[in-house]
N, C-alpha and C positions, 0 to 999 in steps of 0.2 A: 156952833161953838167956836171961839177964837182959838187959834193954835198957839200954845206957848212959844215965845222965842227960843228957848232951849231946844224945842223939839218941832221946828218949824216944818218938818215933813209929815207931821201928825201921827208918828208911830206910836203906839201902846208900849207901856212898860214890859207887858209879856213878849211882844214881839222883838223888842230889843234883846231881851234876855235870851230868848232862842237864837238870835244871830250870835250873840257874845258865845254862848255855849258851843255852837257849830265853828265859828272862826277860832274858838279857843283850842279845839281839837284839830281842825284842819289847817290853821295858820294863813292860808291863802285860797280864796274860793270866789266863784261868782255867785251873783244873786240867785241864779237858777239852782245851783248846787246846794246852797243855804236852804232854798225853799224846799227842794225835794226831800231834805232830811228833816226840816223841822215842820213843815206845812205839806205834806205830800197830796192832800184833797186839791190843792190849787192847781197842780199839774192837770187835772182833768176838767179845770174849768175853761170857758172860753174856747172850746173846741169848734164850734160850729158859728162863731160870729164871723159875718161876711165883709162888713165894712172894713177896709184897709186901715182907716185910722184908728178903729177899735183893736184891730188885730196887731198893729204896730205897738198900741200901748200893752197889749198882753205880751209881745214877745219882740226881742230885736229882729230885724229884718232877715238876718243871715240864720236865725235859729227858730224860724216859725215852726219847724217840725218838732220842737218841745212842746208847744201848745201850753206853755205856762205863764200865767201872769204874774210878773215879778215886782210890780209896782209897790206892794206894801213892804215887801222885803228891801227894796232899793231905797224906799223911805226911811225904814230903820236904820240902814247902813249911813245914810245922809246924816241922820241924827246923831248916830254915834261918833261920825266925823265931826260934828259941831261940838261935841263934848271933847275932843282929842282922842277918843279911844280907837279909831280906825282912820286908815288913809288908803288913798286910791293906789294900786299897786300895778298899774299899767294894763295892758289887754291881752288876753289869749290870742293865739293865731287865728282863731276865727272871729276875732273882734270883739268878744265879751269882756266887760270890764272885770277886773281882778280886785278884791278888796283884802287889805291886810289889817291886823291889829297893831297899834302902837304898843310900847313898853306897858304904859298904863292901862291900855286895853287887854293885853294879856294878863295882867294881874287882876283886872275886873272879872276877866273870863275865869280865872283861878278860883276867884271866891264863889261864882256861880257853880262850878264843877266840883268845889271842895277838893282842890288840889293845891299842893305847896308849889313855889317856884320851880324846885328842882323836878316836879312832876309833870310840868306843863310842856316840856320840850323846847326845842330852839324855836327862834323867830324867824319866819321866812324874809328873806332879803330880795327886793327888786324882782320878785317873782314874774311880774308881767312885763319887764323889760325885754325878756328873751322868750314871750309867749308863754310861759308858764306851763310849758308841756309837761314835765314831770309832776309838778304839783298836781296838774288837772288829772292826771292819770292815778296818782295816790288818792285824791278825793273819789274818783269814779269807781276805784277799787273799794273803798270803804262804803260808797252807796250800794255796790254790788253785793257786799257782804251783809249789809243790814236789810236791804230790799223794805225800804219804808212803805208801810200800808196806808192807805188813806181811810179816813173815818167818813164812813158812807152817810152817816147822819149830817155831816157837813157839806154833802152834795145834794141835799133835798132840793127839787126844783130845777135841777141841771137838765140838759138834753139827754134823752134816752142813750144816745152813742157815748156821753162822757160816764155816765152812770155804768153802762155795760163793761167799758173799758176799765173803770175802778173795781168793779166787782171781780174781774178776771185777776186783777193784781192781788185782791184780798184773798182769792181762792188759791192763788199760787202758793209753792212751798215758802215757809217762813225763813227769814234770814237768821243772822247770828248777832245777838246784841242790839244795843241803842248807841246812838252817838257817844254817851257816857261810857261805854265799854272800850273806847278807842282811845289812842294817843298817837301822836306823829312826831317825827323829828326827835327821837328819844335818843340821848346819848347812852352808849353802853360801853362803860370803862373797862380797860384790861388793867390800868394802873390809876393810882390816886383814889378819890372818892367820887360819891355821885355828884355832889355839888362842883368839884374840881377834878375833873377827869384828866388823867395823864395823856401823853402823846400817844397816838396810835390806836385810839378807840374807834368803835364803829358807831354809825348813825342808823338805828332803825327806821325806816319809812313810816312803818305803822307797828303799833303794839295792840294786841287784843287780849282783854281779860273777860272772859265769859263762862266761869264755872258752871252756870245754869245749863249752859248749852254742851258741856262736856269738854270745854276748851279753858283750862285755868290760865294758859298762857300760850299765846302764839305770836310769832314774830312774822310780819309780812314786808316783803320787798317788791317793788314795783319797777319796771324797765320798760322802756319805749322802743326797744330793738335798735337802738342807736349806739350802745357801748359795745365795746369788744368783750367777748365772753370771759376773757382773761381778767378784765376789770371786776366784772361781776363776781368771779369766783375769787378774787382777793378780798372781797368783802367778808364771804364766808370764813376766811382764814381769821379775819378780825372778830368775827362772831365766836370762834372757838377759842381766842384769846379772852374775850369777855366772860367765858364759862369757867376758867381755870382758877381766877383769884378767889382766895378765902378772907372772910370777913367775920368779926363778932357780931352775933345777933343781939337783939335785946334780952335775951335769956343768958347772954355771956358765953355762948358757946360758937366755935367756928364754923361757919357754914360757907357754901358757895356763895359768892357775892349776890349773884342774881336772887337767889333765895331770901335774901334779906330785904328784897324790895318786893318780890311777887311771891304768891303762893302757889305751890305746885304739890301734888301728892308725892309722898316717898314711896320709892319703888322697891322692889325686892333686892336689886342689886345697887342699892345706893343712887348716885345720879346718873343712872343709865336707863335711857339716853337723855341727852340733853334736850332742853325745850325746842320744838319744831319750828321751821321756818317755811312760809308759803312764798313761792317765788311767782308773781304774775307779770306776765308779758303781754304788752299792748302793741298790736302791729303797727305801729307809727313809722317807725324807721324802715331802712331797706334790708336790713337783717332778718331772716326767716326765724320766727318765734320757734318753730319745732327744733331747727338747727342750733339755736342758741340754747335751748332746753339740752340737747345733747351734749354740747361741748361743755357747758357748765357741769352738767352731771358728770363728765369724764374729769374735768379739771378739780372736782371736788370730792372725788370718790373716797381719799383717805379720810374724810370727814363723815361720810353717812354709811360706807359699806361695812356690813358686820364681819365678823370672822366665823368661820365653821367650828363648832365645837363636837365632842364625841356625842353621838346621840341622833346625829343629822338635822341639826339647827344651828342659827346663827346667833352670836352674842353682840350686842350692839353698845356694850360697855363703853361710855364716853363718846359714843357717836351723836350726830346731830340728824334727825330726821328732816328731809328736805322734800316738799311737794311743788311741782311746778304746773302751772295752767296758763291759759290765756284769759285776758279781760273778758273777751267774748263768752267763753265757756262759763266763766265765773257768773256772769249775769244771767 
């Protein structure tokens, strides 16, 4: 069957939609990351092919260990580029191509995700020109949280080694949410509005909304152990500024501004504590992840440490729970 000129790479509508949704959330990603999230079964194919030419098609030479055939997703990305919805964004430090959405692509992704422009988050700019190190860590954090499981029915006929590896993944503990549970590069205004935030706002690396998993709202920050701990701690100062403003909700009542956008349970003591933040360190830079955790904990103590009350317990009124881990442990 002849390929349409508009889709010369031969991608299907469903595949292009999957790619749009993943890029609409992650903003900048490699074909391998897109595939692991939207078609995880493909990760377990082509694991035993010996011919160098076939293996090269299945994976880029520097990423053979991923054992993932990304030809179909690269084709979908190329077709989206022909439609003006995606662009090349340079390469990672490991040599993988990074793809970004254009403004029209972000709008198209918003339609697929059923999100308004203010819910889509910021656009990634020139991520690959500097190796996209932070963007890749953000993406790997999302993948580690979701833990995508392959459909074993789609692996029928594959080698036993591939099926065994896929079965082990399916049997492993479930992750949290799906790609639609996440958003990245989300502005958290301290002044102004959601559409027009004032100066001094924070950007949340990741926002997770998964009430079905007991997480109505979780903010996630990713760090490559390259920044000074004081810079990371200053971001939590901005988080606290975001939690303070009040705004009228649809019922005409004043509420904490963040509550006008996200749903969270009402607690016995009002807005105590504030929504939690997960801080994920990826040991890429020279700074020790453990020492970064200790230093950030010390610098942000005023934001998370409760006060002793009569009766021998702490009160966390107006505090912000912070949980720190490493990407390796999260996986």
